[in-house]
N, C-alpha and C positions, 0 to 999 in steps of 0.2 A: 254759619255757613260755609265758611273757606275752612275753618278747622275741621268740620265733620267731613268735607269733601277730601281732605288730605287724611283724615284717619281710614276712610274707607278705601282710599287708593294704598296706602301701606298695606292694610290687610289683604288686600287682593292681589299685591306683589308677593306678600309671603305665602299666599296659598299657590299662586303660579309657580313660585320658585320650590316650594315643597312638591308639587305635583312633578316637576321638572326632575327634582332628584330622584324621585320614586321611579320615573318612567327609565331614567339612565340606570340606576340600580337593577333594575329589571331585565333592561336590555344587555347590560353586561352579564348576568347571571345565565339568562338565555345562551349566550355566545360560550362561556365557560361550559356551560353543561354540554352543550354541542360539541364540543373541542373534545370533552372528557368521555363521550359517548363514541365518537369516531376514533378514539384512541383505544378503547376497549374494542371496538368492532375491528379494527385492523389488528390489532395483536391477538384476538381470538380465533374462532373458527373458521372465519373469511381468509385471514393471515395465514393460517394453517393450510387451508385448502389450496392457495395460492403458492405457498411453497412447496407442498406436495405435488403439485402439477410441474412446478419447474423441476423438480427433484427426477420426474420421470422422463421429462425432455431430455435428448441426448445432446441438447445444443448448450445446457447448463455447463457441461463438462469441458466442450470443445466448441465454444460461439464466443462471441465478441466480448460477451459481458464478463468473463471471467478472465479471458485471454487479454483483453484490454484495459481491465482495471488497474486503476493507479498502482497498487500493490505490487501486480507482476508485470506491469508493462515494461519496466525497465531490466527485468530478468528474461522475458520471453521476447525473441525477435519478432518482428513483424510478420516476416513471412510465416513462421511458426503460428501466430495467430490466425492469419488467413487460411492456412492450409488445413487448420482444425476446425474453422468456420463452415469453409466449403465441404470439408467431411461430414459434418452435423447436418446439413441443408441435404446433401445427399442422402443421409440416412433418413431423415424426416418425410421429405418428399420427391421420394426416387422416380415415380413414374410421372413428375412434371419436369424431369429435367432431363435433357438428351445430352449436353456435355458442360463440363466446369473446368476451369481453368484458371490460372494466375498468368496473366501477360507481364512479360519483363519482370520475371519474379526476381530475379538479381540485380536489380537495379539499385545501385547503392547511392546512388545520387539524388533520389526521390524516396528513397526509405522502404522501399517494396515494390511490389506491381500493382496490378489492376485486376480485382476478381470479376471475372464474365461469367455469366450462366446463360446457356441457349437452351430454350424454352418450345414446347411445340405452340403452334399458331392457338390453338382453342384454350389454353389455360395460360395466355401471357397475364392477362388481367388477374388471374387467381394467385400467380407467382409474386405479382406487385404487391398485392394486398397483403400475402403472408410476410414478405419482406418489411413491410410497412408497419405491421402490427404485432408481430414477434418480441417478445421481450428480449431477446439476446440481438436482434437485428435492428429494429426500429429506424428503417430507411424512410423518415416521414417529409424529406426534403427533396422534391424532383426538381432536377437541375435541366435536362433537355431529352427532347425525342426528335431523332433524326433518321436519314435511312441512306442505305447506298444501293447503286442499281448494278446487277452483273448480269447482263444480256444473255451470255451464255448457258446459265443455270436454267432449268425447269421454274424453282421458285427465285425469282430475279432478284426480288428486294429483301434487302435485309433491314428490319426494322430495330433501331437500339433505344433502349430508356437506359438514362443515367441518373442514378440516384444517390443519394446523400444521408447518412446518418451522423447527425449533430452530436448525438450523446455520445457515441463511441468513435467519433471522428473517423470515419471509414466510408469508401465509396465503393460503387459496385455497378455493373453493368449487365443490363438482361437485354438479351436480343433473340431474335425470331425472324423465321423467313416466310415470305406469301409472295404470291405471283398477281397478276393484272386483277384478277376477278375474286380472288380471295379476300373476304372482309376480315376486320381485326376489331376484336371489341376495344371501344375507349376506355382511357384510365383515367378521364375525368372525374368519374363514380368516386374514386379514392383519392385522387389527385387533381384539384380542381385548376392548378396550375398548369398542366397539359393541355389545355384547351387551344392555345395558338400556335403551341409546337405541332400538335396533330393537325391542324388547318394547314400549316406550312409544308408537313409530309403530302398531304392530300393534294394541295396546290401544286407543289412541284413533282411528286412522282405518281401521284394518283393511287395511293394506298387508301381504301375506304375503312374508316372507322364507326362502326355501329353504335348506338346508344351515346353519340355524340350530341350536345345540346345544341351546337350551330356549326355543323361541318360547311363551311363554304371558303372560297378562294380569299387568301388574304394577302398575297402579293401582286398577283397580276392582275389585270384589268378587267371589268367586268364584259362577259361574252367570249372571253379568251378559252382559245381550243387548243387543247394538248397539254402536256407538262414538261417544263422546260429542263428539268433537271434529268431527265431520262436520258441514257446513253444515244438511242436512237432519233431524238429530237434534233432537228438541223440547227447549226448555230445561228443561220440568219433568220431562224423563225419562218412562219407563214405570212403574216401579214406584217403591214408597215402602217405608221400613224403620221399624218403630216394635217398641217392648217391648210383649209383649201379657201381661198380667198373668194370664190364665187358663192360658197356658202355661208361663208363665214364662221366655220365651225369646223373640229378636229375630225378627219376621216379615216376610216382603217381600209386599207386596200390591200389586195395580193403584192408581196413583196416583188420588186422587180429592181434587179442589180444591173445595171446598164454601165458601159464602159464606152467613152468616146475612142474613136480612131486615133492612135497617136504614132507618129514617125519619130523612131529612136534614132539618134546619131550619137555613134558610139566613138567619135573623135573628140578629144579631150578639149575642153574649152581654153585652157590654160596652155602657153606657149611653153615649149619641151626645148631646153638649151642643149646642144652638142655634149658631149661628153669632155671634160675638160674645160669647158667655156666657164664663163662668169657674167652674172646677171647684169652688172653695170656696162658690160661691153655691148650689150642689147638693147638697153635703155633709150629712148629717143632724146635727142638733143646732145648726145655725146658725140665728141670729135672723133672717136676710134670705131671703127667697125671690125668685124671678124676678116674680111678682106684687107682692109688696109693694114690692121697690125700684123698680119701674115706679111704683106707687101714690104712694111718697114722695118722687118725682122724685129718686131714688140721692142721699138726705141721708144723710151719715154718721150713725151712732148714738152714743148717749154713750160707749161703749167704743172705738170707735174714735177719737171725737174726744179721748179721753184718751191 
């Protein structure tokens, strides 16, 4: 019985090994076939269509892809690359750009300036999507979103987006202007990392982002009124927090800046020596004083003579 069981076990192991080898061979064949089909597809009609579309795009000749490629990067200065890319963007979406510039263009220390695009409020999210998905831009990394307050302007808030293209090692700044009541479309649909940055802009400046998944305050306390980074917001604020011993909790009260009456004495607390006097002549316990020294004609005493 023991010998029969061992033979049966060997047969089962052999069958399982054969099945396993067949499965692995089939899987390798499927993977190889899929890779072969993908290579044919990429090099066939689809690849030709993509190349034809890129050939019709002005950014291919004047974009970051060609200008920033490793073969031409050493021969083409960075400023020239940025200039051609900005020109191509203006050719492709002229209705979405109100101003394009390169700030600090001749900055030799940092090897070039910074590309800046000013866009209308209603197309800000579209421009961000364009810069994210275009082949010759690919600004897929969201760096920051902030705002600046200019109270003297009709559209007092300048909202600024900072983007980074890791593939082409390039940065761009997209900015737009809004007022207190004009909403701005959220960029979280394309850049999930813009969530907290837009919440901070809403909390500090009061710029409203519609289509935001969770637009609420992020830095100030619950029930806070106002927006602290606005230029017309008082430095002292409107309320102050303190711990109330009677209620055993933190309470918020209208701010009260009280200063007790103080009497200022403008006389110096330090003794002022007459002109030409010496400090040791006025120290307590010394045998000489100004009057005695004058009477004696500044004669040294016995101790000094010794």
